[in-house]
PDB file of N, CA, C and O in Angstrom:
ATOM      1  N   MET A   1       8.119  24.844 -46.406  1.00  0.00           N
ATOM      2  CA  MET A   1       8.206  24.447 -45.041  1.00  0.00           C
ATOM      3  C   MET A   1       6.908  24.849 -44.339  1.00  0.00           C
ATOM      4  O   MET A   1       6.483  26.002 -44.405  1.00  0.00           O
ATOM      5  N   ASN A   2       6.313  23.914 -43.692  1.00  0.00           N
ATOM      6  CA  ASN A   2       5.033  24.135 -43.026  1.00  0.00           C
ATOM      7  C   ASN A   2       5.250  24.102 -41.509  1.00  0.00           C
ATOM      8  O   ASN A   2       5.463  23.026 -40.949  1.00  0.00           O
ATOM      9  N   ILE A   3       5.198  25.267 -40.826  1.00  0.00           N
ATOM     10  CA  ILE A   3       5.390  25.336 -39.370  1.00  0.00           C
ATOM     11  C   ILE A   3       4.009  25.411 -38.731  1.00  0.00           C
ATOM     12  O   ILE A   3       3.207  26.299 -39.021  1.00  0.00           O
ATOM     13  N   ARG A   4       3.770  24.464 -37.870  1.00  0.00           N
ATOM     14  CA  ARG A   4       2.479  24.396 -37.194  1.00  0.00           C
ATOM     15  C   ARG A   4       2.495  25.256 -35.927  1.00  0.00           C
ATOM     16  O   ARG A   4       3.408  25.132 -35.111  1.00  0.00           O
ATOM     17  N   SER A   5       1.524  26.101 -35.761  1.00  0.00           N
ATOM     18  CA  SER A   5       1.451  26.924 -34.547  1.00  0.00           C
ATOM     19  C   SER A   5       0.734  26.132 -33.452  1.00  0.00           C
ATOM     20  O   SER A   5      -0.252  25.450 -33.730  1.00  0.00           O
ATOM     21  N   PRO A   6       1.216  26.215 -32.221  1.00  0.00           N
ATOM     22  CA  PRO A   6       0.568  25.473 -31.132  1.00  0.00           C
ATOM     23  C   PRO A   6      -0.806  26.072 -30.814  1.00  0.00           C
ATOM     24  O   PRO A   6      -0.963  27.288 -30.706  1.00  0.00           O
ATOM     25  N   ARG A   7      -1.767  25.210 -30.673  1.00  0.00           N
ATOM     26  CA  ARG A   7      -3.135  25.678 -30.405  1.00  0.00           C
ATOM     27  C   ARG A   7      -3.559  25.462 -28.955  1.00  0.00           C
ATOM     28  O   ARG A   7      -4.549  26.046 -28.514  1.00  0.00           O
ATOM     29  N   GLY A   8      -2.853  24.661 -28.229  1.00  0.00           N
ATOM     30  CA  GLY A   8      -3.256  24.380 -26.855  1.00  0.00           C
ATOM     31  C   GLY A   8      -2.044  24.105 -25.992  1.00  0.00           C
ATOM     32  O   GLY A   8      -0.904  24.344 -26.390  1.00  0.00           O
ATOM     33  N   PHE A   9      -2.313  23.603 -24.813  1.00  0.00           N
ATOM     34  CA  PHE A   9      -1.253  23.295 -23.873  1.00  0.00           C
ATOM     35  C   PHE A   9      -0.863  21.831 -24.013  1.00  0.00           C
ATOM     36  O   PHE A   9      -1.691  20.983 -24.345  1.00  0.00           O
ATOM     37  N   THR A  10       0.377  21.557 -23.761  1.00  0.00           N
ATOM     38  CA  THR A  10       0.810  20.160 -23.776  1.00  0.00           C
ATOM     39  C   THR A  10       0.510  19.549 -22.413  1.00  0.00           C
ATOM     40  O   THR A  10       0.219  20.258 -21.450  1.00  0.00           O
ATOM     41  N   LEU A  11       0.583  18.261 -22.349  1.00  0.00           N
ATOM     42  CA  LEU A  11       0.300  17.548 -21.107  1.00  0.00           C
ATOM     43  C   LEU A  11       1.316  17.918 -20.029  1.00  0.00           C
ATOM     44  O   LEU A  11       0.954  18.052 -18.860  1.00  0.00           O
ATOM     45  N   ILE A  12       2.549  18.078 -20.398  1.00  0.00           N
ATOM     46  CA  ILE A  12       3.588  18.439 -19.434  1.00  0.00           C
ATOM     47  C   ILE A  12       3.327  19.824 -18.853  1.00  0.00           C
ATOM     48  O   ILE A  12       3.510  20.028 -17.652  1.00  0.00           O
ATOM     49  N   GLU A  13       2.908  20.770 -19.669  1.00  0.00           N
ATOM     50  CA  GLU A  13       2.605  22.117 -19.161  1.00  0.00           C
ATOM     51  C   GLU A  13       1.450  22.076 -18.163  1.00  0.00           C
ATOM     52  O   GLU A  13       1.493  22.759 -17.140  1.00  0.00           O
ATOM     53  N   LEU A  14       0.438  21.294 -18.448  1.00  0.00           N
ATOM     54  CA  LEU A  14      -0.701  21.190 -17.526  1.00  0.00           C
ATOM     55  C   LEU A  14      -0.291  20.530 -16.212  1.00  0.00           C
ATOM     56  O   LEU A  14      -0.727  20.949 -15.140  1.00  0.00           O
ATOM     57  N   VAL A  15       0.550  19.495 -16.297  1.00  0.00           N
ATOM     58  CA  VAL A  15       1.009  18.821 -15.083  1.00  0.00           C
ATOM     59  C   VAL A  15       1.851  19.765 -14.231  1.00  0.00           C
ATOM     60  O   VAL A  15       1.734  19.765 -13.005  1.00  0.00           O
ATOM     61  N   VAL A  16       2.691  20.561 -14.864  1.00  0.00           N
ATOM     62  CA  VAL A  16       3.523  21.519 -14.122  1.00  0.00           C
ATOM     63  C   VAL A  16       2.648  22.566 -13.437  1.00  0.00           C
ATOM     64  O   VAL A  16       2.906  22.919 -12.286  1.00  0.00           O
ATOM     65  N   VAL A  17       1.649  23.053 -14.099  1.00  0.00           N
ATOM     66  CA  VAL A  17       0.755  24.055 -13.499  1.00  0.00           C
ATOM     67  C   VAL A  17       0.003  23.464 -12.312  1.00  0.00           C
ATOM     68  O   VAL A  17      -0.114  24.103 -11.266  1.00  0.00           O
ATOM     69  N   VAL A  18      -0.503  22.250 -12.473  1.00  0.00           N
ATOM     70  CA  VAL A  18      -1.219  21.591 -11.371  1.00  0.00           C
ATOM     71  C   VAL A  18      -0.274  21.350 -10.202  1.00  0.00           C
ATOM     72  O   VAL A  18      -0.669  21.518  -9.048  1.00  0.00           O
ATOM     73  N   LEU A  19       0.958  20.963 -10.478  1.00  0.00           N
ATOM     74  CA  LEU A  19       1.940  20.733  -9.421  1.00  0.00           C
ATOM     75  C   LEU A  19       2.254  22.027  -8.672  1.00  0.00           C
ATOM     76  O   LEU A  19       2.321  22.028  -7.443  1.00  0.00           O
ATOM     77  N   ILE A  20       2.441  23.101  -9.385  1.00  0.00           N
ATOM     78  CA  ILE A  20       2.733  24.390  -8.748  1.00  0.00           C
ATOM     79  C   ILE A  20       1.559  24.852  -7.885  1.00  0.00           C
ATOM     80  O   ILE A  20       1.755  25.329  -6.767  1.00  0.00           O
ATOM     81  N   LEU A  21       0.343  24.708  -8.406  1.00  0.00           N
ATOM     82  CA  LEU A  21      -0.834  25.109  -7.626  1.00  0.00           C
ATOM     83  C   LEU A  21      -0.997  24.256  -6.373  1.00  0.00           C
ATOM     84  O   LEU A  21      -1.309  24.778  -5.303  1.00  0.00           O
ATOM     85  N   SER A  22      -0.791  22.960  -6.497  1.00  0.00           N
ATOM     86  CA  SER A  22      -0.970  22.083  -5.332  1.00  0.00           C
ATOM     87  C   SER A  22       0.084  22.362  -4.269  1.00  0.00           C
ATOM     88  O   SER A  22      -0.224  22.327  -3.078  1.00  0.00           O
ATOM     89  N   VAL A  23       1.308  22.637  -4.671  1.00  0.00           N
ATOM     90  CA  VAL A  23       2.349  22.961  -3.693  1.00  0.00           C
ATOM     91  C   VAL A  23       2.041  24.293  -3.013  1.00  0.00           C
ATOM     92  O   VAL A  23       2.213  24.418  -1.801  1.00  0.00           O
ATOM     93  N   SER A  24       1.595  25.274  -3.766  1.00  0.00           N
ATOM     94  CA  SER A  24       1.280  26.572  -3.149  1.00  0.00           C
ATOM     95  C   SER A  24       0.098  26.467  -2.194  1.00  0.00           C
ATOM     96  O   SER A  24       0.105  27.093  -1.134  1.00  0.00           O
ATOM     97  N   PHE A  25      -0.920  25.685  -2.555  1.00  0.00           N
ATOM     98  CA  PHE A  25      -2.053  25.485  -1.639  1.00  0.00           C
ATOM     99  C   PHE A  25      -1.614  24.725  -0.399  1.00  0.00           C
ATOM    100  O   PHE A  25      -2.065  25.024   0.707  1.00  0.00           O
ATOM    101  N   ALA A  26      -0.737  23.745  -0.576  1.00  0.00           N
ATOM    102  CA  ALA A  26      -0.259  22.971   0.575  1.00  0.00           C
ATOM    103  C   ALA A  26       0.528  23.852   1.540  1.00  0.00           C
ATOM    104  O   ALA A  26       0.528  23.600   2.745  1.00  0.00           O
ATOM    105  N   LEU A  27       1.186  24.862   1.034  1.00  0.00           N
ATOM    106  CA  LEU A  27       1.932  25.766   1.906  1.00  0.00           C
ATOM    107  C   LEU A  27       1.037  26.804   2.570  1.00  0.00           C
ATOM    108  O   LEU A  27       1.306  27.218   3.698  1.00  0.00           O
ATOM    109  N   VAL A  28      -0.016  27.228   1.892  1.00  0.00           N
ATOM    110  CA  VAL A  28      -0.855  28.314   2.400  1.00  0.00           C
ATOM    111  C   VAL A  28      -1.965  27.807   3.314  1.00  0.00           C
ATOM    112  O   VAL A  28      -2.246  28.442   4.330  1.00  0.00           O
ATOM    113  N   LEU A  29      -2.597  26.701   2.992  1.00  0.00           N
ATOM    114  CA  LEU A  29      -3.769  26.251   3.745  1.00  0.00           C
ATOM    115  C   LEU A  29      -3.499  25.951   5.217  1.00  0.00           C
ATOM    116  O   LEU A  29      -4.346  26.294   6.042  1.00  0.00           O
ATOM    117  N   PRO A  30      -2.392  25.342   5.603  1.00  0.00           N
ATOM    118  CA  PRO A  30      -2.191  25.117   7.043  1.00  0.00           C
ATOM    119  C   PRO A  30      -2.072  26.402   7.851  1.00  0.00           C
ATOM    120  O   PRO A  30      -2.311  26.391   9.059  1.00  0.00           O
ATOM    121  N   LYS A  31      -1.711  27.497   7.217  1.00  0.00           N
ATOM    122  CA  LYS A  31      -1.554  28.755   7.943  1.00  0.00           C
ATOM    123  C   LYS A  31      -2.876  29.478   8.138  1.00  0.00           C
ATOM    124  O   LYS A  31      -2.966  30.338   9.015  1.00  0.00           O
ATOM    125  N   LEU A  32      -3.893  29.171   7.368  1.00  0.00           N
ATOM    126  CA  LEU A  32      -5.168  29.871   7.489  1.00  0.00           C
ATOM    127  C   LEU A  32      -5.882  29.600   8.810  1.00  0.00           C
ATOM    128  O   LEU A  32      -6.350  30.553   9.432  1.00  0.00           O
ATOM    129  N   PRO A  33      -5.991  28.350   9.276  1.00  0.00           N
ATOM    130  CA  PRO A  33      -6.655  28.157  10.575  1.00  0.00           C
ATOM    131  C   PRO A  33      -5.907  28.785  11.733  1.00  0.00           C
ATOM    132  O   PRO A  33      -6.522  29.132  12.742  1.00  0.00           O
ATOM    133  N   ASN A  34      -4.601  28.940  11.617  1.00  0.00           N
ATOM    134  CA  ASN A  34      -3.841  29.556  12.692  1.00  0.00           C
ATOM    135  C   ASN A  34      -4.210  31.017  12.882  1.00  0.00           C
ATOM    136  O   ASN A  34      -4.124  31.535  13.996  1.00  0.00           O
ATOM    137  N   VAL A  35      -4.607  31.668  11.845  1.00  0.00           N
ATOM    138  CA  VAL A  35      -5.014  33.068  11.969  1.00  0.00           C
ATOM    139  C   VAL A  35      -6.261  33.159  12.842  1.00  0.00           C
ATOM    140  O   VAL A  35      -6.318  33.967  13.768  1.00  0.00           O
ATOM    141  N   THR A  36      -7.251  32.335  12.547  1.00  0.00           N
ATOM    142  CA  THR A  36      -8.463  32.370  13.361  1.00  0.00           C
ATOM    143  C   THR A  36      -8.195  31.788  14.737  1.00  0.00           C
ATOM    144  O   THR A  36      -8.788  32.237  15.718  1.00  0.00           O
ATOM    145  N   GLY A  37      -7.320  30.805  14.832  1.00  0.00           N
ATOM    146  CA  GLY A  37      -6.984  30.231  16.130  1.00  0.00           C
ATOM    147  C   GLY A  37      -6.274  31.225  17.019  1.00  0.00           C
ATOM    148  O   GLY A  37      -6.538  31.287  18.220  1.00  0.00           O
ATOM    149  N   SER A  38      -5.380  31.999  16.445  1.00  0.00           N
ATOM    150  CA  SER A  38      -4.668  32.991  17.253  1.00  0.00           C
ATOM    151  C   SER A  38      -5.617  34.094  17.699  1.00  0.00           C
ATOM    152  O   SER A  38      -5.479  34.625  18.801  1.00  0.00           O
ATOM    153  N   GLU A  39      -6.572  34.440  16.858  1.00  0.00           N
ATOM    154  CA  GLU A  39      -7.562  35.443  17.267  1.00  0.00           C
ATOM    155  C   GLU A  39      -8.416  34.916  18.416  1.00  0.00           C
ATOM    156  O   GLU A  39      -8.747  35.653  19.345  1.00  0.00           O
ATOM    157  N   LYS A  40      -8.768  33.636  18.344  1.00  0.00           N
ATOM    158  CA  LYS A  40      -9.555  33.055  19.432  1.00  0.00           C
ATOM    159  C   LYS A  40      -8.756  33.037  20.722  1.00  0.00           C
ATOM    160  O   LYS A  40      -9.282  33.336  21.794  1.00  0.00           O
ATOM    161  N   ARG A  41      -7.461  32.678  20.612  1.00  0.00           N
ATOM    162  CA  ARG A  41      -6.620  32.656  21.806  1.00  0.00           C
ATOM    163  C   ARG A  41      -6.477  34.049  22.399  1.00  0.00           C
ATOM    164  O   ARG A  41      -6.491  34.219  23.618  1.00  0.00           O
ATOM    165  N   THR A  42      -6.340  35.042  21.533  1.00  0.00           N
ATOM    166  CA  THR A  42      -6.218  36.419  22.015  1.00  0.00           C
ATOM    167  C   THR A  42      -7.498  36.843  22.725  1.00  0.00           C
ATOM    168  O   THR A  42      -7.448  37.473  23.782  1.00  0.00           O
ATOM    169  N   GLU A  43      -8.636  36.499  22.146  1.00  0.00           N
ATOM    170  CA  GLU A  43      -9.919  36.852  22.763  1.00  0.00           C
ATOM    171  C   GLU A  43     -10.103  36.122  24.094  1.00  0.00           C
ATOM    172  O   GLU A  43     -10.570  36.714  25.067  1.00  0.00           O
ATOM    173  N   LEU A  44      -9.736  34.837  24.141  1.00  0.00           N
ATOM    174  CA  LEU A  44      -9.844  34.089  25.394  1.00  0.00           C
ATOM    175  C   LEU A  44      -8.903  34.659  26.455  1.00  0.00           C
ATOM    176  O   LEU A  44      -9.240  34.704  27.638  1.00  0.00           O
ATOM    177  N   ARG A  45      -7.727  35.090  26.017  1.00  0.00           N
ATOM    178  CA  ARG A  45      -6.773  35.688  26.953  1.00  0.00           C
ATOM    179  C   ARG A  45      -7.351  36.978  27.535  1.00  0.00           C
ATOM    180  O   ARG A  45      -7.204  37.248  28.727  1.00  0.00           O
ATOM    181  N   ARG A  46      -8.005  37.769  26.693  1.00  0.00           N
ATOM    182  CA  ARG A  46      -8.599  39.013  27.168  1.00  0.00           C
ATOM    183  C   ARG A  46      -9.736  38.739  28.147  1.00  0.00           C
ATOM    184  O   ARG A  46      -9.870  39.433  29.155  1.00  0.00           O
ATOM    185  N   ILE A  47     -10.551  37.731  27.856  1.00  0.00           N
ATOM    186  CA  ILE A  47     -11.652  37.367  28.757  1.00  0.00           C
ATOM    187  C   ILE A  47     -11.095  36.871  30.087  1.00  0.00           C
ATOM    188  O   ILE A  47     -11.602  37.230  31.149  1.00  0.00           O
ATOM    189  N   ALA A  48     -10.044  36.038  30.026  1.00  0.00           N
ATOM    190  CA  ALA A  48      -9.442  35.506  31.250  1.00  0.00           C
ATOM    191  C   ALA A  48      -8.838  36.623  32.094  1.00  0.00           C
ATOM    192  O   ALA A  48      -8.987  36.624  33.316  1.00  0.00           O
ATOM    193  N   LEU A  49      -8.160  37.572  31.456  1.00  0.00           N
ATOM    194  CA  LEU A  49      -7.587  38.692  32.205  1.00  0.00           C
ATOM    195  C   LEU A  49      -8.678  39.558  32.827  1.00  0.00           C
ATOM    196  O   LEU A  49      -8.522  40.055  33.942  1.00  0.00           O
ATOM    197  N   GLY A  50      -9.775  39.735  32.106  1.00  0.00           N
ATOM    198  CA  GLY A  50     -10.893  40.491  32.664  1.00  0.00           C
ATOM    199  C   GLY A  50     -11.513  39.801  33.859  1.00  0.00           C
ATOM    200  O   GLY A  50     -11.843  40.443  34.856  1.00  0.00           O
ATOM    201  N   ALA A  51     -11.673  38.477  33.758  1.00  0.00           N
ATOM    202  CA  ALA A  51     -12.242  37.710  34.872  1.00  0.00           C
ATOM    203  C   ALA A  51     -11.302  37.734  36.075  1.00  0.00           C
ATOM    204  O   ALA A  51     -11.749  37.856  37.215  1.00  0.00           O
ATOM    205  N   GLN A  52     -10.007  37.617  35.818  1.00  0.00           N
ATOM    206  CA  GLN A  52      -9.035  37.661  36.905  1.00  0.00           C
ATOM    207  C   GLN A  52      -9.034  39.033  37.575  1.00  0.00           C
ATOM    208  O   GLN A  52      -8.968  39.130  38.800  1.00  0.00           O
ATOM    209  N   SER A  53      -9.107  40.076  36.779  1.00  0.00           N
ATOM    210  CA  SER A  53      -9.132  41.429  37.332  1.00  0.00           C
ATOM    211  C   SER A  53     -10.386  41.643  38.182  1.00  0.00           C
ATOM    212  O   SER A  53     -10.320  42.234  39.259  1.00  0.00           O
ATOM    213  N   LEU A  54     -11.519  41.162  37.692  1.00  0.00           N
ATOM    214  CA  LEU A  54     -12.764  41.289  38.440  1.00  0.00           C
ATOM    215  C   LEU A  54     -12.694  40.519  39.752  1.00  0.00           C
ATOM    216  O   LEU A  54     -13.151  40.997  40.790  1.00  0.00           O
ATOM    217  N   HIS A  55     -12.117  39.325  39.695  1.00  0.00           N
ATOM    218  CA  HIS A  55     -11.987  38.504  40.905  1.00  0.00           C
ATOM    219  C   HIS A  55     -11.082  39.193  41.929  1.00  0.00           C
ATOM    220  O   HIS A  55     -11.407  39.244  43.115  1.00  0.00           O
ATOM    221  N   GLU A  56      -9.940  39.727  41.463  1.00  0.00           N
ATOM    222  CA  GLU A  56      -9.024  40.414  42.381  1.00  0.00           C
ATOM    223  C   GLU A  56      -9.675  41.658  42.977  1.00  0.00           C
ATOM    224  O   GLU A  56      -9.487  41.956  44.156  1.00  0.00           O
ATOM    225  N   HIS A  57     -10.434  42.376  42.173  1.00  0.00           N
ATOM    226  CA  HIS A  57     -11.125  43.573  42.669  1.00  0.00           C
ATOM    227  C   HIS A  57     -12.164  43.196  43.724  1.00  0.00           C
ATOM    228  O   HIS A  57     -12.285  43.852  44.759  1.00  0.00           O
ATOM    229  N   ALA A  58     -12.912  42.127  43.443  1.00  0.00           N
ATOM    230  CA  ALA A  58     -13.930  41.692  44.404  1.00  0.00           C
ATOM    231  C   ALA A  58     -13.273  41.195  45.693  1.00  0.00           C
ATOM    232  O   ALA A  58     -13.772  41.464  46.785  1.00  0.00           O
ATOM    233  N   ALA A  59     -12.161  40.473  45.573  1.00  0.00           N
ATOM    234  CA  ALA A  59     -11.463  39.986  46.758  1.00  0.00           C
ATOM    235  C   ALA A  59     -10.909  41.154  47.569  1.00  0.00           C
ATOM    236  O   ALA A  59     -10.938  41.134  48.799  1.00  0.00           O
ATOM    237  N   PHE A  60     -10.403  42.172  46.870  1.00  0.00           N
ATOM    238  CA  PHE A  60      -9.885  43.355  47.573  1.00  0.00           C
ATOM    239  C   PHE A  60     -11.005  44.074  48.315  1.00  0.00           C
ATOM    240  O   PHE A  60     -10.830  44.490  49.460  1.00  0.00           O
ATOM    241  N   LYS A  61     -12.161  44.219  47.660  1.00  0.00           N
ATOM    242  CA  LYS A  61     -13.285  44.905  48.309  1.00  0.00           C
ATOM    243  C   LYS A  61     -13.780  44.100  49.509  1.00  0.00           C
ATOM    244  O   LYS A  61     -14.135  44.668  50.541  1.00  0.00           O
ATOM    245  N   LYS A  62     -13.801  42.774  49.366  1.00  0.00           N
ATOM    246  CA  LYS A  62     -14.262  41.926  50.466  1.00  0.00           C
ATOM    247  C   LYS A  62     -13.295  42.026  51.641  1.00  0.00           C
ATOM    248  O   LYS A  62     -13.708  42.106  52.798  1.00  0.00           O
ATOM    249  N   LYS A  63     -11.997  42.019  51.321  1.00  0.00           N
ATOM    250  CA  LYS A  63     -10.996  42.117  52.387  1.00  0.00           C
ATOM    251  C   LYS A  63     -11.083  43.485  53.053  1.00  0.00           C
ATOM    252  O   LYS A  63     -10.953  43.579  54.273  1.00  0.00           O
ATOM    253  N   ALA A  64     -11.299  44.541  52.286  1.00  0.00           N
ATOM    254  CA  ALA A  64     -11.415  45.882  52.850  1.00  0.00           C
ATOM    255  C   ALA A  64     -12.665  45.987  53.726  1.00  0.00           C
ATOM    256  O   ALA A  64     -12.637  46.624  54.779  1.00  0.00           O
ATOM    257  N   LEU A  65     -13.758  45.364  53.290  1.00  0.00           N
ATOM    258  CA  LEU A  65     -15.005  45.388  54.049  1.00  0.00           C
ATOM    259  C   LEU A  65     -14.834  44.643  55.363  1.00  0.00           C
ATOM    260  O   LEU A  65     -15.281  45.114  56.409  1.00  0.00           O
ATOM    261  N   LEU A  66     -14.186  43.480  55.315  1.00  0.00           N
ATOM    262  CA  LEU A  66     -13.991  42.692  56.536  1.00  0.00           C
ATOM    263  C   LEU A  66     -13.055  43.407  57.506  1.00  0.00           C
ATOM    264  O   LEU A  66     -13.264  43.360  58.718  1.00  0.00           O
ATOM    265  N   SER A  67     -12.025  44.067  56.978  1.00  0.00           N
ATOM    266  CA  SER A  67     -11.105  44.765  57.886  1.00  0.00           C
ATOM    267  C   SER A  67     -11.747  46.015  58.491  1.00  0.00           C
ATOM    268  O   SER A  67     -11.375  46.425  59.591  1.00  0.00           O
ATOM    269  N   SER A  68     -12.689  46.615  57.801  1.00  0.00           N
ATOM    270  CA  SER A  68     -13.354  47.793  58.346  1.00  0.00           C
ATOM    271  C   SER A  68     -14.378  47.419  59.402  1.00  0.00           C
ATOM    272  O   SER A  68     -14.737  48.246  60.240  1.00  0.00           O
ATOM    273  N   MET A  69     -14.850  46.187  59.370  1.00  0.00           N
ATOM    274  CA  MET A  69     -15.843  45.745  60.341  1.00  0.00           C
ATOM    275  C   MET A  69     -15.204  45.408  61.691  1.00  0.00           C
ATOM    276  O   MET A  69     -15.877  45.427  62.722  1.00  0.00           O
ATOM    277  N   THR A  70     -13.937  45.108  61.682  1.00  0.00           N
ATOM    278  CA  THR A  70     -13.313  44.718  62.955  1.00  0.00           C
ATOM    279  C   THR A  70     -12.647  45.851  63.647  1.00  0.00           C
ATOM    280  O   THR A  70     -12.082  45.669  64.725  1.00  0.00           O
TER     281      THR A  70
END
């Protein structure tokens, strides 16, 4: 009896591996830009809050200055 040992991969095994990799990439890749997008949104939120705080502080100082003049 001559039993042949497998030397390589069959076509079905290669197709299954490619299918698994493509599905995993399809699930992971859409989430990657959201990480950088959320960081950008967080940074923009911090800049906006800083600008708003500066504006409110300047308005308060202006109002205090005007009330002290009268």
